[in-house]
C-alpha positions, 0 to 999 in steps of 0.5 A: 560747191566743193567743200574745199572751195567753201573752206577757202571762202570762209578762211578768207572771210575770217579776217575782219578787214577782208570781210570789211573789204568784201562789204565795201566792194559789194556796193561799188568798184574800188582801187587799193588806195581808196580801200586803204583810205576807207579802212585806215590801213596801208596800201601794202596791207590792203594789197595782201588782203586783196590777194587772199580774196582774189585767190579765194575767188571772192573778188575780181579785178579790172585794169583801167590804165595804171589802176586796178579796180576790185569788185566783189564776186556776187555769183560766188557769194550767192553760191556760198549762201545757197550752200549754207541754206541747203545745209540749214534745210537738212531734215536729218537730225542724226536719226541714221546714226547707229550710235545715237543715244550711246557714247561715241567715245569708248570709255576706259573701264580700267 
């Protein structure tokens, strides 16, 4: 996954309300009104959060008549998780750094 996409996902999840929305949508498909009621937030506020989540790819929407229902994008969340696990499994601990053990900041000797 591209680093800009990962950054977009993390930026979207950095807000606790958006994080809560994604958690809700992992278990069921919901409309804006129901999400707002569960969060104790206004529908316009939730709509703005959903726009950010949709733009990042974390949620998808489906129209049912006049209502739009939202669901979490499990596939994207699994890709993000896989990328994080790959980062954690990295065995290179800086052994290839030519400045290991030395100061990376040039000290002023004046």
